[in-house]
Gaussian input, Z-matrix of N, CA and C with variables (Angstrom, degrees):
# hf/3-21g

backbone

0 1
 N
 C     1     B1
 C     2     B2     1     A1
 N     3     B3     2     A2     1     D1
 C     4     B4     3     A3     2     D2
 C     5     B5     4     A4     3     D3
 N     6     B6     5     A5     4     D4
 C     7     B7     6     A6     5     D5
 C     8     B8     7     A7     6     D6
 N     9     B9     8     A8     7     D7
 C    10    B10     9     A9     8     D8
 C    11    B11    10    A10     9     D9
 N    12    B12    11    A11    10    D10
 C    13    B13    12    A12    11    D11
 C    14    B14    13    A13    12    D12
 N    15    B15    14    A14    13    D13
 C    16    B16    15    A15    14    D14
 C    17    B17    16    A16    15    D15
 N    18    B18    17    A17    16    D16
 C    19    B19    18    A18    17    D17
 C    20    B20    19    A19    18    D18
 N    21    B21    20    A20    19    D19
 C    22    B22    21    A21    20    D20
 C    23    B23    22    A22    21    D21
 N    24    B24    23    A23    22    D22
 C    25    B25    24    A24    23    D23
 C    26    B26    25    A25    24    D24
 N    27    B27    26    A26    25    D25
 C    28    B28    27    A27    26    D26
 C    29    B29    28    A28    27    D27
 N    30    B30    29    A29    28    D28
 C    31    B31    30    A30    29    D29
 C    32    B32    31    A31    30    D30
 N    33    B33    32    A32    31    D31
 C    34    B34    33    A33    32    D32
 C    35    B35    34    A34    33    D33
 N    36    B36    35    A35    34    D34
 C    37    B37    36    A36    35    D35
 C    38    B38    37    A37    36    D36
 N    39    B39    38    A38    37    D37
 C    40    B40    39    A39    38    D38
 C    41    B41    40    A40    39    D39
 N    42    B42    41    A41    40    D40
 C    43    B43    42    A42    41    D41
 C    44    B44    43    A43    42    D42
 N    45    B45    44    A44    43    D43
 C    46    B46    45    A45    44    D44
 C    47    B47    46    A46    45    D45
 N    48    B48    47    A47    46    D46
 C    49    B49    48    A48    47    D47
 C    50    B50    49    A49    48    D48
 N    51    B51    50    A50    49    D49
 C    52    B52    51    A51    50    D50
 C    53    B53    52    A52    51    D51
 N    54    B54    53    A53    52    D52
 C    55    B55    54    A54    53    D53
 C    56    B56    55    A55    54    D54
 N    57    B57    56    A56    55    D55
 C    58    B58    57    A57    56    D56
 C    59    B59    58    A58    57    D57
 N    60    B60    59    A59    58    D58
 C    61    B61    60    A60    59    D59
 C    62    B62    61    A61    60    D60
 N    63    B63    62    A62    61    D61
 C    64    B64    63    A63    62    D62
 C    65    B65    64    A64    63    D63
 N    66    B66    65    A65    64    D64
 C    67    B67    66    A66    65    D65
 C    68    B68    67    A67    66    D66
 N    69    B69    68    A68    67    D67
 C    70    B70    69    A69    68    D68
 C    71    B71    70    A70    69    D69
 N    72    B72    71    A71    70    D70
 C    73    B73    72    A72    71    D71
 C    74    B74    73    A73    72    D72
 N    75    B75    74    A74    73    D73
 C    76    B76    75    A75    74    D74
 C    77    B77    76    A76    75    D75
 N    78    B78    77    A77    76    D76
 C    79    B79    78    A78    77    D77
 C    80    B80    79    A79    78    D78
 N    81    B81    80    A80    79    D79
 C    82    B82    81    A81    80    D80
 C    83    B83    82    A82    81    D81
 N    84    B84    83    A83    82    D82
 C    85    B85    84    A84    83    D83
 C    86    B86    85    A85    84    D84
 N    87    B87    86    A86    85    D85
 C    88    B88    87    A87    86    D86
 C    89    B89    88    A88    87    D87
 N    90    B90    89    A89    88    D88
 C    91    B91    90    A90    89    D89
 C    92    B92    91    A91    90    D90
 N    93    B93    92    A92    91    D91
 C    94    B94    93    A93    92    D92
 C    95    B95    94    A94    93    D93
 N    96    B96    95    A95    94    D94
 C    97    B97    96    A96    95    D95
 C    98    B98    97    A97    96    D96
 N    99    B99    98    A98    97    D97
 C   100   B100    99    A99    98    D98
 C   101   B101   100   A100    99    D99
 N   102   B102   101   A101   100   D100
 C   103   B103   102   A102   101   D101
 C   104   B104   103   A103   102   D102
 N   105   B105   104   A104   103   D103
 C   106   B106   105   A105   104   D104
 C   107   B107   106   A106   105   D105
 N   108   B108   107   A107   106   D106
 C   109   B109   108   A108   107   D107
 C   110   B110   109   A109   108   D108
 N   111   B111   110   A110   109   D109
 C   112   B112   111   A111   110   D110
 C   113   B113   112   A112   111   D111
 N   114   B114   113   A113   112   D112
 C   115   B115   114   A114   113   D113
 C   116   B116   115   A115   114   D114
 N   117   B117   116   A116   115   D115
 C   118   B118   117   A117   116   D116
 C   119   B119   118   A118   117   D117
 N   120   B120   119   A119   118   D118
 C   121   B121   120   A120   119   D119
 C   122   B122   121   A121   120   D120
 N   123   B123   122   A122   121   D121
 C   124   B124   123   A123   122   D122
 C   125   B125   124   A124   123   D123
 N   126   B126   125   A125   124   D124
 C   127   B127   126   A126   125   D125
 C   128   B128   127   A127   126   D126
 N   129   B129   128   A128   127   D127
 C   130   B130   129   A129   128   D128
 C   131   B131   130   A130   129   D129
 N   132   B132   131   A131   130   D130
 C   133   B133   132   A132   131   D131
 C   134   B134   133   A133   132   D132
 N   135   B135   134   A134   133   D133
 C   136   B136   135   A135   134   D134
 C   137   B137   136   A136   135   D135
 N   138   B138   137   A137   136   D136
 C   139   B139   138   A138   137   D137
 C   140   B140   139   A139   138   D138
 N   141   B141   140   A140   139   D139
 C   142   B142   141   A141   140   D140
 C   143   B143   142   A142   141   D141
 N   144   B144   143   A143   142   D142
 C   145   B145   144   A144   143   D143
 C   146   B146   145   A145   144   D144
 N   147   B147   146   A146   145   D145
 C   148   B148   147   A147   146   D146
 C   149   B149   148   A148   147   D147
 N   150   B150   149   A149   148   D148
 C   151   B151   150   A150   149   D149
 C   152   B152   151   A151   150   D150
 N   153   B153   152   A152   151   D151
 C   154   B154   153   A153   152   D152
 C   155   B155   154   A154   153   D153
 N   156   B156   155   A155   154   D154
 C   157   B157   156   A156   155   D155
 C   158   B158   157   A157   156   D156
 N   159   B159   158   A158   157   D157
 C   160   B160   159   A159   158   D158
 C   161   B161   160   A160   159   D159
 N   162   B162   161   A161   160   D160
 C   163   B163   162   A162   161   D161
 C   164   B164   163   A163   162   D162
 N   165   B165   164   A164   163   D163
 C   166   B166   165   A165   164   D164
 C   167   B167   166   A166   165   D165
 N   168   B168   167   A167   166   D166
 C   169   B169   168   A168   167   D167
 C   170   B170   169   A169   168   D168
 N   171   B171   170   A170   169   D169
 C   172   B172   171   A171   170   D170
 C   173   B173   172   A172   171   D171
 N   174   B174   173   A173   172   D172
 C   175   B175   174   A174   173   D173
 C   176   B176   175   A175   174   D174
 N   177   B177   176   A176   175   D175
 C   178   B178   177   A177   176   D176
 C   179   B179   178   A178   177   D177
 N   180   B180   179   A179   178   D178
 C   181   B181   180   A180   179   D179
 C   182   B182   181   A181   180   D180
 N   183   B183   182   A182   181   D181
 C   184   B184   183   A183   182   D182
 C   185   B185   184   A184   183   D183
 N   186   B186   185   A185   184   D184
 C   187   B187   186   A186   185   D185
 C   188   B188   187   A187   186   D186
 N   189   B189   188   A188   187   D187
 C   190   B190   189   A189   188   D188
 C   191   B191   190   A190   189   D189
 N   192   B192   191   A191   190   D190
 C   193   B193   192   A192   191   D191
 C   194   B194   193   A193   192   D192
 N   195   B195   194   A194   193   D193
 C   196   B196   195   A195   194   D194
 C   197   B197   196   A196   195   D195
 N   198   B198   197   A197   196   D196
 C   199   B199   198   A198   197   D197
 C   200   B200   199   A199   198   D198
 N   201   B201   200   A200   199   D199
 C   202   B202   201   A201   200   D200
 C   203   B203   202   A202   201   D201
 N   204   B204   203   A203   202   D202
 C   205   B205   204   A204   203   D203
 C   206   B206   205   A205   204   D204
 N   207   B207   206   A206   205   D205
 C   208   B208   207   A207   206   D206
 C   209   B209   208   A208   207   D207
 N   210   B210   209   A209   208   D208
 C   211   B211   210   A210   209   D209
 C   212   B212   211   A211   210   D210
 N   213   B213   212   A212   211   D211
 C   214   B214   213   A213   212   D212
 C   215   B215   214   A214   213   D213

   B1=1.4567
   B2=1.5321
   B3=1.3082
   B4=1.4564
   B5=1.5107
   B6=1.3163
   B7=1.4601
   B8=1.5184
   B9=1.3085
   B10=1.4496
   B11=1.5331
   B12=1.3002
   B13=1.4546
   B14=1.5256
   B15=1.3280
   B16=1.4580
   B17=1.5224
   B18=1.3213
   B19=1.4648
   B20=1.5211
   B21=1.2992
   B22=1.4643
   B23=1.5255
   B24=1.3316
   B25=1.4650
   B26=1.5180
   B27=1.3263
   B28=1.4535
   B29=1.5279
   B30=1.3183
   B31=1.4621
   B32=1.5099
   B33=1.3189
   B34=1.4698
   B35=1.5392
   B36=1.3189
   B37=1.4700
   B38=1.5292
   B39=1.3248
   B40=1.4736
   B41=1.5236
   B42=1.3358
   B43=1.4605
   B44=1.5267
   B45=1.3365
   B46=1.4535
   B47=1.5346
   B48=1.3377
   B49=1.4661
   B50=1.5230
   B51=1.3304
   B52=1.4634
   B53=1.5227
   B54=1.3303
   B55=1.4611
   B56=1.5332
   B57=1.3263
   B58=1.4652
   B59=1.5278
   B60=1.3314
   B61=1.4645
   B62=1.5166
   B63=1.3413
   B64=1.4688
   B65=1.5113
   B66=1.3267
   B67=1.4729
   B68=1.5200
   B69=1.2996
   B70=1.4592
   B71=1.5236
   B72=1.3248
   B73=1.4603
   B74=1.5198
   B75=1.3406
   B76=1.4607
   B77=1.5217
   B78=1.3379
   B79=1.4585
   B80=1.5168
   B81=1.3151
   B82=1.4706
   B83=1.5329
   B84=1.3259
   B85=1.4559
   B86=1.5204
   B87=1.3255
   B88=1.4619
   B89=1.5210
   B90=1.3323
   B91=1.4623
   B92=1.5249
   B93=1.3398
   B94=1.4631
   B95=1.5187
   B96=1.3373
   B97=1.4545
   B98=1.5313
   B99=1.3365
   B100=1.4660
   B101=1.5323
   B102=1.3207
   B103=1.4647
   B104=1.5301
   B105=1.3108
   B106=1.4664
   B107=1.5261
   B108=1.3264
   B109=1.4670
   B110=1.5329
   B111=1.3408
   B112=1.4521
   B113=1.5254
   B114=1.3228
   B115=1.4671
   B116=1.5236
   B117=1.3389
   B118=1.4623
   B119=1.5198
   B120=1.3354
   B121=1.4696
   B122=1.5305
   B123=1.3209
   B124=1.4549
   B125=1.5126
   B126=1.3284
   B127=1.4638
   B128=1.5341
   B129=1.3291
   B130=1.4571
   B131=1.5325
   B132=1.3376
   B133=1.4662
   B134=1.5303
   B135=1.3447
   B136=1.4585
   B137=1.5295
   B138=1.3313
   B139=1.4555
   B140=1.5250
   B141=1.3177
   B142=1.4714
   B143=1.5237
   B144=1.3086
   B145=1.4715
   B146=1.5382
   B147=1.3157
   B148=1.4688
   B149=1.5280
   B150=1.3324
   B151=1.4618
   B152=1.5304
   B153=1.3317
   B154=1.4672
   B155=1.5145
   B156=1.3393
   B157=1.4556
   B158=1.5234
   B159=1.3245
   B160=1.4701
   B161=1.5244
   B162=1.3366
   B163=1.4597
   B164=1.5218
   B165=1.3428
   B166=1.4634
   B167=1.5281
   B168=1.3140
   B169=1.4662
   B170=1.5237
   B171=1.3210
   B172=1.4525
   B173=1.5190
   B174=1.3337
   B175=1.4591
   B176=1.5278
   B177=1.3288
   B178=1.4593
   B179=1.5200
   B180=1.3525
   B181=1.4746
   B182=1.5186
   B183=1.3307
   B184=1.4615
   B185=1.5269
   B186=1.3233
   B187=1.4561
   B188=1.5277
   B189=1.3237
   B190=1.4588
   B191=1.5066
   B192=1.3246
   B193=1.4610
   B194=1.5186
   B195=1.3134
   B196=1.4529
   B197=1.5106
   B198=1.3258
   B199=1.4485
   B200=1.5144
   B201=1.3382
   B202=1.4484
   B203=1.5314
   B204=1.3074
   B205=1.4570
   B206=1.5215
   B207=1.3235
   B208=1.4590
   B209=1.5264
   B210=1.2973
   B211=1.4516
   B212=1.5087
   B213=1.2892
   B214=1.4391
   B215=1.4723
   A1=108.77
   A2=116.46
   A3=119.67
   A4=109.14
   A5=115.05
   A6=118.90
   A7=107.90
   A8=115.51
   A9=120.61
   A10=109.49
   A11=115.26
   A12=120.55
   A13=107.30
   A14=116.64
   A15=120.55
   A16=109.35
   A17=114.81
   A18=120.64
   A19=107.80
   A20=116.11
   A21=120.25
   A22=109.41
   A23=114.77
   A24=122.88
   A25=106.65
   A26=116.29
   A27=120.74
   A28=108.06
   A29=115.91
   A30=122.27
   A31=107.09
   A32=116.48
   A33=121.83
   A34=110.23
   A35=115.49
   A36=125.01
   A37=114.51
   A38=118.26
   A39=120.98
   A40=108.47
   A41=118.22
   A42=120.30
   A43=110.95
   A44=115.68
   A45=122.18
   A46=106.77
   A47=115.97
   A48=119.74
   A49=108.71
   A50=115.80
   A51=122.41
   A52=108.05
   A53=117.21
   A54=119.46
   A55=110.72
   A56=115.66
   A57=120.94
   A58=108.05
   A59=116.50
   A60=121.42
   A61=114.35
   A62=117.47
   A63=120.53
   A64=110.64
   A65=115.53
   A66=120.29
   A67=110.76
   A68=115.03
   A69=121.59
   A70=109.97
   A71=116.69
   A72=121.37
   A73=111.39
   A74=117.57
   A75=121.35
   A76=110.95
   A77=117.16
   A78=120.26
   A79=110.66
   A80=117.19
   A81=120.86
   A82=110.12
   A83=116.87
   A84=120.71
   A85=110.39
   A86=116.48
   A87=122.32
   A88=111.20
   A89=116.97
   A90=121.65
   A91=112.50
   A92=116.43
   A93=123.02
   A94=112.50
   A95=115.09
   A96=120.53
   A97=109.20
   A98=118.72
   A99=121.01
   A100=108.00
   A101=117.00
   A102=122.31
   A103=113.60
   A104=117.76
   A105=119.76
   A106=112.52
   A107=117.24
   A108=120.16
   A109=111.98
   A110=116.84
   A111=120.13
   A112=111.04
   A113=115.36
   A114=121.95
   A115=106.62
   A116=116.13
   A117=121.04
   A118=110.13
   A119=115.22
   A120=120.93
   A121=106.75
   A122=115.65
   A123=122.56
   A124=107.09
   A125=116.45
   A126=121.58
   A127=110.89
   A128=114.41
   A129=124.63
   A130=115.37
   A131=117.36
   A132=121.74
   A133=108.47
   A134=116.09
   A135=120.47
   A136=108.97
   A137=115.58
   A138=121.27
   A139=108.21
   A140=116.42
   A141=121.25
   A142=109.77
   A143=115.97
   A144=121.56
   A145=110.78
   A146=117.33
   A147=121.23
   A148=112.43
   A149=117.96
   A150=121.98
   A151=113.21
   A152=117.86
   A153=120.49
   A154=112.14
   A155=117.83
   A156=121.45
   A157=112.17
   A158=117.80
   A159=120.95
   A160=113.48
   A161=117.90
   A162=121.01
   A163=108.92
   A164=115.85
   A165=121.33
   A166=108.79
   A167=115.28
   A168=121.43
   A169=110.94
   A170=115.66
   A171=122.46
   A172=110.11
   A173=116.36
   A174=121.94
   A175=110.28
   A176=114.91
   A177=120.33
   A178=115.17
   A179=117.55
   A180=118.65
   A181=109.69
   A182=114.52
   A183=121.17
   A184=107.81
   A185=115.08
   A186=122.18
   A187=108.32
   A188=116.07
   A189=121.24
   A190=107.59
   A191=116.92
   A192=122.07
   A193=109.82
   A194=114.95
   A195=121.53
   A196=108.34
   A197=117.01
   A198=121.05
   A199=109.69
   A200=114.84
   A201=120.43
   A202=108.60
   A203=114.92
   A204=120.52
   A205=108.13
   A206=115.48
   A207=119.81
   A208=109.66
   A209=115.65
   A210=119.39
   A211=110.29
   A212=116.55
   A213=116.66
   A214=114.01
   D1=129.67
   D2=177.51
   D3=-103.74
   D4=147.71
   D5=178.18
   D6=-105.11
   D7=145.09
   D8=-179.93
   D9=-70.99
   D10=142.57
   D11=174.61
   D12=-74.74
   D13=132.68
   D14=179.57
   D15=-98.24
   D16=143.68
   D17=174.24
   D18=-119.25
   D19=158.07
   D20=179.69
   D21=-105.93
   D22=130.41
   D23=173.88
   D24=-127.28
   D25=177.21
   D26=175.32
   D27=-122.90
   D28=131.18
   D29=177.23
   D30=-118.79
   D31=115.37
   D32=-175.99
   D33=49.27
   D34=47.05
   D35=176.94
   D36=68.08
   D37=14.41
   D38=176.16
   D39=-112.31
   D40=136.01
   D41=178.34
   D42=-68.08
   D43=135.58
   D44=178.96
   D45=-137.49
   D46=137.14
   D47=174.77
   D48=-101.75
   D49=134.35
   D50=179.02
   D51=-134.59
   D52=157.24
   D53=177.22
   D54=-65.39
   D55=141.64
   D56=176.65
   D57=-57.48
   D58=136.75
   D59=178.81
   D60=87.42
   D61=2.71
   D62=-179.30
   D63=-69.80
   D64=142.13
   D65=177.85
   D66=-84.69
   D67=161.24
   D68=175.36
   D69=-60.44
   D70=-40.81
   D71=178.98
   D72=-60.19
   D73=-43.23
   D74=178.99
   D75=-65.01
   D76=-36.41
   D77=177.14
   D78=-62.38
   D79=-44.47
   D80=-178.26
   D81=-64.57
   D82=-37.60
   D83=175.97
   D84=-64.94
   D85=-44.98
   D86=178.31
   D87=-58.28
   D88=-39.33
   D89=-178.85
   D90=-82.96
   D91=-1.41
   D92=-179.53
   D93=57.13
   D94=42.68
   D95=178.28
   D96=-80.64
   D97=141.13
   D98=175.20
   D99=-72.83
   D100=104.35
   D101=-169.61
   D102=-60.25
   D103=-34.06
   D104=-177.42
   D105=-70.88
   D106=-23.83
   D107=-173.98
   D108=-113.78
   D109=22.93
   D110=-175.60
   D111=-119.17
   D112=138.47
   D113=170.27
   D114=-117.15
   D115=148.45
   D116=-173.23
   D117=-130.21
   D118=133.48
   D119=169.93
   D120=-115.17
   D121=131.92
   D122=177.22
   D123=-113.95
   D124=115.31
   D125=-177.27
   D126=52.45
   D127=43.98
   D128=175.50
   D129=73.20
   D130=9.81
   D131=175.08
   D132=-114.36
   D133=129.05
   D134=177.70
   D135=-64.91
   D136=135.68
   D137=178.05
   D138=-106.89
   D139=124.20
   D140=179.13
   D141=-63.25
   D142=142.30
   D143=-179.98
   D144=-53.67
   D145=-35.32
   D146=-179.18
   D147=-67.15
   D148=-13.02
   D149=-178.66
   D150=-105.03
   D151=-2.22
   D152=-176.42
   D153=-60.13
   D154=-41.85
   D155=-175.93
   D156=-67.92
   D157=-31.91
   D158=-176.16
   D159=-99.42
   D160=-2.89
   D161=177.87
   D162=-85.59
   D163=114.37
   D164=-178.56
   D165=-95.28
   D166=135.64
   D167=-178.91
   D168=-80.52
   D169=145.22
   D170=179.71
   D171=-125.65
   D172=156.99
   D173=177.86
   D174=-51.27
   D175=131.46
   D176=176.27
   D177=86.58
   D178=-4.04
   D179=178.47
   D180=-58.69
   D181=146.46
   D182=176.45
   D183=-114.75
   D184=118.75
   D185=-178.97
   D186=-107.69
   D187=131.02
   D188=171.67
   D189=-116.80
   D190=125.48
   D191=-179.32
   D192=-108.54
   D193=135.13
   D194=179.75
   D195=-125.87
   D196=136.65
   D197=176.48
   D198=-111.64
   D199=133.50
   D200=177.07
   D201=-69.10
   D202=138.30
   D203=178.99
   D204=-122.79
   D205=124.45
   D206=179.78
   D207=-75.03
   D208=149.05
   D209=177.62
   D210=141.14
   D211=-175.69
   D212=-179.10
   D213=-170.68

């Protein structure tokens, strides 16, 4: 049995370990984020929802998660 290599990233300024090669989409699922109401910045660049599945996380990446809030 082989174990996945873990890498360290930061999510909203908190250290998080994820398996090497993990996609942004898998991270959001792991964090139980409501996908329809979430916006994501990777290293200060907004990532389009259509790119979440193909965006692979790397050591040291900084993720900022934003949730839409209804109201006015």
